[in-house]
N, C-alpha and C positions, 0 to 999 in steps of 0.2 A: 611224521613231523607235525607239530601243532600249527594251526593257522595263526594269523596275526593277532586275532582276538584271544587265542589261548597261549600266546608267547609268555614265557616266564623269564623275568630278569632277576639275577642272583646278586644279593647284597651280602657282603661279609662284614660283620662288625667285630673288630679285633679288640677285645677288652670289654668286659661286661660289668665294670664298676660304675660309679656315678655318671661318668660321661657317656658310657654306653647306654645306660638307662635313659639319660636325657634325650639321646638321639632317638631311641625307640619310642619314647613318649611323644616327641615332636612328629615322628612319622605317623603315629596313630592319630594325633590331633589333625594333621593335614589331610589324612585320608577321610576322617570323619567330616571334615569341612569341605570336601571336594564334591563336585557334581557327579552324578552317576555316569560311568563311562569315561571319566576324565583320564583314567590311567588304564588304557587297554592292555598293557603288559602286566600280568600278575607278578607279584614280588615274592620271591623266596628269600628269607632272611636267615643267614647262618651266623650264629652268635658263638664266638670262639674265645674261651678263657679257661686256663687251668684251674681257676678257683670258682667257687659257686657264683653263678650270675646274680647280679644285684649288689651284694656286698663286695664281691671281688676279693682282692688280697687284703687291702688295708682295713676294710670294714667287716671282715668276716665275723660271724656271730658266735664262734666258739672261743674268742679271745677273752682275756680277763676283763671283768667289768670295772677294774681299777683304771683302765685306760679311758681317758675322757676326750670328748670333742673340745675344741677351743672356741666354740661359739655357743651361746645359749640356745635353748630349744626353739625359741621364736624365730631364729635366723635362717636355718638352711632349708633348701628345697632342691630336689633333683628333677623337678618338672615345673611347667608353667601353670600352676594352679590359680594364681591370682596376680600374675605379672602383667602390667598394662601393655596392650599391643600384641599380645600372644594369645591365640585361642587355646584354652585348655582342652585336653582330651577328657573323655569320660572317666579315665582312670586316675586323673591328676589329683594329688594330695600333697600339701607341704608336710614337712616333718611335724610341725606343731599341730596341724589338723589330724594327722595320723595318731600322734601320741594321746590326743584327747579321746579318740575312739578306742584305743588299745592301751588302757592304763596298765594292764598286767604285763604285756609284752614290752612296754616302755619303762617298766620298773617304777611307774608312778612319777616319772620326772615331770617337774612343773615348768611353766613357760620360761621362767628366768633362770632355771638351773641348767647345768652343763651335762648333757647326756653322756652315757658310756658309748664308746665307739661301737661296741657290740649291739647296742640298742639302735643306733643309726643304721647298722647293718641289717637289722630286722625290718626297719622301714624300707630300706632299699630292696630287700628281698620281696617284701609284700608289694611294693610298687612295681617291681619288675614282673612279678607273676600276674598282676592285674593288667599291666600294659600288654604283655604277651597274649593273655587271654583275649584282650580286645583286638589285637592284631589278627589272631587266628580266626576271629569271628568275621573279619572283613572279607568281602568278596574279592577285593583287590590283592589279597595276600594268599599265596599258594600254601605257605607253611612257614613256621619259625622253628629252626632246628638248632639245638644246642650241641656244642662240641667241647667236651672237657679236655682241652689240649692247649699246648703252647704253639703259637705260630713262630716258626724258626726261620722262615725265609719268605720274601715277597718278590715275585718276578712279573713285572708288567708284560703284557702280551701286545703284539703288534695290532691286533684287532680291537684293542681296548680292554679294560679290566685287568685282572691279574690272576696269576696262579700262586696259591699259598701252599707252603709246606708246613705240616703239622706234626707234632710229637706229643703223645699222651703220657700219662704218669708211668706207664710200664715201658716206655721207650719205643712203642710202636709208631711207625711213621705212616703218614697218609698225605694226600693232596686234596686241595679244594679249589675249584675254579669259581671265579666271581666276576660279574660285570662291573661291580663297583665295590670299593673297599673303604671302610672308615676306620682309621687308627685311633683308638681310645685307650692308649697304652698305660696311662697312669704312671705311678712310681716304678722305676726300672733299676735293676742292680747296676752298679758302677764300679769301675776300676778304682783302686786306692790311689791317692796322691803319692808322690815320691816319699814325703815325710811319713805318711801312714804306712806305706809299704815297708819302710825301714823299721818301724815299730813292730809290724806283723812278723817280719823276718827275725827280729830279736826274740820273739816268743815262740817261733816255730820249733817244734820238737822238744820243748821244755815243759816240765811238769810244774815248775815253780813260777813261771810267768805266763800271763794270759792276755791276749789282745782281742778286743771286739771292735770291728770296723763299723762304719756307718750302716745303719740298718733300721727298718721299721721296728719299733720297740716290741710289738707283739710277736715278731719272728725270732726274738732272742730267748734262749733258755736261761732265765735268770737263776734257776735252781743250781746252776753250776758254780755260782759265786758262793764260796764257803763262808759260813758264819765267822765273823772276826777278821775276814780278809780286808786288806787295805785296797780300796778301789779309787784310782784316779779317773776322773770323768772330765772329758774335754767337751765343753759346750754347756751353757746354762740357760738354754731355751726350753721349749716344751718337752723335748725328749728327756731332758734331765729330770723334769718333774714326773714324767711317766716312770722312769727308772727308780726314782725315790719311792714312789708309791709301791712298786713291786718289792723293793728291798726293805720296806717297813711294814705297811699293812699286809702286804703279801707274805710276810714272814710271821704274822701273828701279832705284830705290835699294835698298840691302841692309842688313838689320839683322844684326849679328854679336854673338855672345856674348862678353862680356869676361872672364868668370871671376870678376868681382866679385859682391858680394852684392846682395840686393834693393834696388831703387832705382837701381842702376848696373849692372844685369845686361846691358844692351845698348849697343852703339855703332852709330851710323848712318853708312853710307858713301853720300854723295849721288851721284846720277847726273849732276848738273849741270842737270837739267831741272825741278827743283822750284821752286815759288814760295816766297816768304817769308810765313809764316802768323803772324797776330797774333790771339790768342784773347781773348774777353771774355765776361763774364756778370755778372749782378747780384751774385752771391756773390764773384766775382773768382777763383775756383779751379775746376778741373775736378771732375767726379764722382770720388769715391774708388774704388779698385779693389775688386772683390769678394774676400772671403776665399777662400783655397784650402782648401775643405772639400768633403766628398763628399755633401752633401745641400743641398736648397734652403734649409733652416734648419739651422744647425749642430746636430748630434745631441745635443750637451750642453746645448742651450737648452730650458728649460721655463718656462712662465709661471706662477709660484706666486701672484702677487698679482693680475694681470689674468686671472683664471680665469673660466670660464663661471659657476661658482657665485656668485662675487663680483659679476659683471655682472648676473646674473639678480636678485640681491638688490637691486642698485641700481635696476634697471628696475622692480621691484615697488614700490619706494619713490618713485621720481621720475618714472616714465614715460619719455618720450624723454630720452636722456642727453646731457649736455654733455661733449665730449671734454676740455676743459681742466679742468673742475671735477670730473668723476666718473672718467674713464678715465685721463688722463695721470698723475695721482698714483700710480695702481697700476702702470702700465707703467714709470714712472720708477723705482719701487722694484725692479722686475725688472731693468731696465737696470743699476742700481747694484749689485745683488746679483751679477749675472753678471760685471761688471767686476772686482769685488774678490774674488770667489771664484776667478776665473782668476788674478788677481795672486797670491793666496795659494798656489795650486797651482804656478804656473809661475815666479814670481819672489819667493819668500818673503823673500829677503834684504833686499828694499826695506822690509819691515815689521819687521826685526830678527831674522829667522830663522824656521824652521818653527814653533817653539813660540809665539813672540810673534805670528806671522802668524795662526795658528789662533785664538789668543785674540782678536785684533782682529776676525776674521770672526765669531766667536761673538757678540761684543758688537754688531757692526754688524747682524747678522741679528736680534738681539734688538731693536735700535732699529727696524728695518724692520717687524718684526711688530707693534710697539706704535704705529707712526707713524699719525698722522691722515692726512687726504687732501691735505695741502698739500705739494707737492714742494719749495718753497723752505725750509720748516721742516725737512723731512726732510734736505735737503742741509746746512742749517746745523748740525744736531746731528751728522750724520755727519762733517762737516768738523772739528768739535772733536775727535771721536774719532780721526780720521786723524792730526791733529797730535800726539797723544800717542805714536803709533807711528812716524810718519814726518814729523818736523818739517820744515816748509818745502815739503812736497809738496802740490801743488794737488789738490783734490777734483775728481772727474770732473764736468764741466759739459757734458753731451751737447748741450744746446740751443745752446751757443756754436758748434757746428760748422755750424749753419745759415748763419752768416756768420763764418768764422773770423778775418777781418781787419776786422770791422765798426768797431772803434774805433781801429784802427791808422793811423798816418800814415807815409809813406815818403818819404825825402828825395830819392830819384831812381828812375827807371825801373829801373836796375840793382839797387837795393836790393830792389825788389819782386820782380824775377826770382829773386833768391837766396831770398827768403822762400817763394815758391810752390814752387820746386824742393826746398827743404828739407822743406816740408810733404808734398809728393807722394812724395819719397824715403822719408820715415818711414812714409807710408801703405803703400808697397810692402813695407816691412819687416814691418808689422803683418799685411798680407794674406798674406804668405808663411808667417807663423807659424800661420795658421789658427786652430784651437781653442786654441792655446797663447797667443794674443794676447788680453789683457784687453780691449783696445779693440774688436777684431773680435767678441768674444763679447757685448760690450755692444751693438754694432750688430746682431748676430744676434738679440738679445732685442727690439730695436727693430723689426726686420724681422718677427719672429714676431707682435709686437703689431699691426703694420700689417696683416698678413693677417687677423687676427681682426677688426680694426676694419672692414676691407673687407666682411666677411661681415655685420657688424652694420649697416653702412650699407645694404646690400642688403635687410636685414630690416626697415628703417625704424626702427631702435632709436636712431639718432643724430639729435638735434634738427636741423632744417634750418638754424637760425641758427648752430649750432655747426659744421655742415658748411661754411658760408661762412667764418665767422670763424676757425675752428681747423683743420679738415681741409685746406681749401684755403689758408688764410692762413699757417700756419706749420708744421703737421705734415707735409704733403706735401713742401714744399721740403726739410725736414730729412731725412726718410727717403729721398727720391729721391737726394739728394746723397751720402748715406752708404751706402745699401744697394742702390741700383739702378745702380751704375756698371758699367764694362766689366770683362772679365777682367784679371787682373794684368798680363799681358804687353802689353796694349794701352797701359796707363799707362807701362810700361817703354819702349815705343816712343816715346811722346810725350816722355818725358824725354830719350831719346837724340837725337831731332830737335832739342830745345831745346839740348842740349850741342853739337850740330853747327852751331849758329848760324842755324837756319832757322825757329825758333818762339819767340815770346814771349807773355806774358800781360799784358793790360791790368789795371788795378786794379779794385776794387769799384765798384759803381754807375757804370758807364761812361756817358759822354755822347757820342753819335755825331752828327756833323754832315756835311753835304755842302758842302765848300768849292769854290772856283772850279775847282781842278784835281785834287782828290782828296777822298775821304772821310777823315774824321778821327775819332779816338777819344781821349778823355782821362778820367782818373779824378780826382775831387776829393781823393782820398787819396794820390795819387802825384805828388810834385813833380818838377820838372825840375832837373837838376844845374846848369844854366847860367842859370837865371832864377828869379823868384819865383812864376811860374805853374805850372800842372800840366804834367806830361810829355804830349806830344802824339805820337801815332803816326798816320801817314797811309797810305792804300792806294788803289790803283786799283779794287780789288774790295771789295764788301761782300756777305758771304754770311750768310744767316740759317740757322744750323745747327740746325734744328728742323723737326718735322713741321707740316703745316698744322693749325691749332687744331681740336680736336674739339668744335666748338660749332655746333649746327645753324643758329643765326641768322647765323653767319659763313659758312656753306657757299655756294659759288658754283656747285655742280652744278645743272643745270636741273631735275632731279627734286626735290631738296630745296627749292630756291627756289620752284618752282611749287607744291609741296604747301603751303608756308607762305603764299605769296601768295594761293592759292585757299581757304585755310582748311581744307584737307583734313587738315592737321597743324598742330601748334603746339609751341613749346618748352614744356617743363614749367616749373614755377615753384617757388622756394623762398621761405620766409618768413624775412626777416632779423630781427635783434634788435630792430628798431623796429616789427616787425609788417607791413612792406611786402613784397609779393610781387615778387620779382625773377626774371628769366629764368634757368632752369637751362641746363646745357650740352646736354642731350639732348632727344629728343622727349617730349611728354606721353604717357604710356602708363598702362595699368592695371597691377595686380599681375600676377604670373606666371599664365598665359602672357601676355606683354606685348603687349596689343592697342593699336593706335594710337588716340589720341583726336584729334578734330577741334578746331578753334579754338573752336567753340561748346560743347565738352565732350562731344559725342556720341561714342560708342565705335564704331569700325569693327570689327565682330565678326569679320570675315574677313581683317583686315590685321594682321600681327604684326611685331614688331621684335626683332632679335637683334644683339648686338655693341656696337660703339662708340656708336651713337646711343641706348643705354640709360644713358648717363653721368649723366642726371638722377636716376636711381634706384639707380645703382651707382657704385662708385669703382674705378678701375683697369681699365677695360674693354678696354684694348689688349693685356694680357698673355694668354698661352695658358692653357688648362686644364692642371692638373698631373696627370701620369700617376699613377694609384693613389690619388689624393686623394679626400676626401669631396666629393660634389656639393653639399653644403650649405655648403662653405667654399671650398677652394682649387681645386675643379673646378666652381665655380658655373655656368660658361657651358655645361657639358654638361647640367646640370639645366635651364637655360633652354631649350636646344634640345630636350630630351626633353619638356618641357611643351608646347612648340609642336607637336612631332610628334604627341603624344597628342591635342591639340585638333584638329589638321587631320584626323586619321584618324577622330575622332568626328563630323566633319562639322558 
């Protein structure tokens, strides 16, 4: 038996995707920064993942290069290479640093371009290998052992730590004992909702109907979709754009530049092997394109009203804050100010010329400075002011973009196609203008506010009932649809496929049914040209263009299901406005470092959670950490990993 100096402490890292890599890099950085002999127990690290460590499942390097990240190359990092307050390890590199050194492996992607997910997977693989090499070279590390297996069960032990059950790809079972466990589980399979299960049942055992549930796009075999098939697609977010790329470029189709302006910049030349795609979502429109700017938040955006000082004062007065009552009125003023300040700078003729436009802005800012906290009152006063300078021009109603056609009725399916195409073409014009677009600068302010609100959610400063009612109820759909869309040219591609006659959009609030010989979709707001009823579109395929829901209670993985069933873990809870505790989306955990709580409230001192399953105490857990950003804000996940690394090394 080894003496105290030779004692070995075993750490199991369950999941070796980005969050697992972050944890390992923070362990290396802390070991490199510690004094000799500071950690007398040597550390054995067991890395467990059925997929290749580094890329994991989502970022695996063998997937199609048509699948893109949703952030430019300058944004993401899986380590603290240049984040203030965190000591980098000797292996640390941001993605942007890595791609400059490895132009061939990164396919030559440039700083402002959107990398293929497979390319980001190569970065993660390289970073993982460098970090593991660094760990193995440390005297404090006994070994780093990889297990290509799935963890199917976790059993805490009375002496601390846990016993893990593993199953490899051949079905062989084994066990692993650990003194500490870090769950970096990432995206997990989930049960279908009742409505989805009904559609799946309708297609089961049929050769003429096909149903594809929520899934990571690269895990779907799109070759099974027959040329000419009619495909109903539920969801118009990023997964829909991934699907479209596979069913067009992936089928040999070609996009050509037309020489026309934004919105009509591309034409699509079909290969003849494409299906016909019919897109739908509750909003009835796709996510809008991101602005063509050189920063995650436009450089010209500052939050003058939703400031830290203003929010600190509100917190001191009210305690936990209500998004609608306390924060939205401030953010709304920032959105309005950026819209009209940009309009004055870029299009002063709309307001009567440069002199009159400047006078308008001075008066508007004066109103905003004196405004109370009610956004409707602010809008009403500003509307009156606008009519004096630009009679007949509508005042910006950013909330209307949550559902731009909410109150509209369309006489025919064709009328609706024209309305969506016009909206998306104009969105492309605005995106191409970048910081010269009043609308995109308003969206930029909204996005900046979203990032601050994410940090305040993680700090526990947003009331739980407001998180349910406001953050999830209306703010998240608004900001996702406006600020989390694809790059501009992805929307140009969608419009080109539409003009080629291979893509249409169903109307808002679509109703999906399984008929005798096809799936069908209809919108109560879109009529049929030849009848009094709604227009109906049918298809042999129904595809859910969305990821499996990130809710632990919906998870179907044996690990999460077993932990919940055995009481080893529980979903967190939120208190709604009636005072009722309702299940949160993530695990019940302590504050940072996030230790797992059992169903009886007991804390597993040696079991930690990182990443998506922290969604009960954080918001937006799927996005990467931002290179160079503050770990208290836009690089929050690095701070989470660092806190866990510190706790693990403290033993």
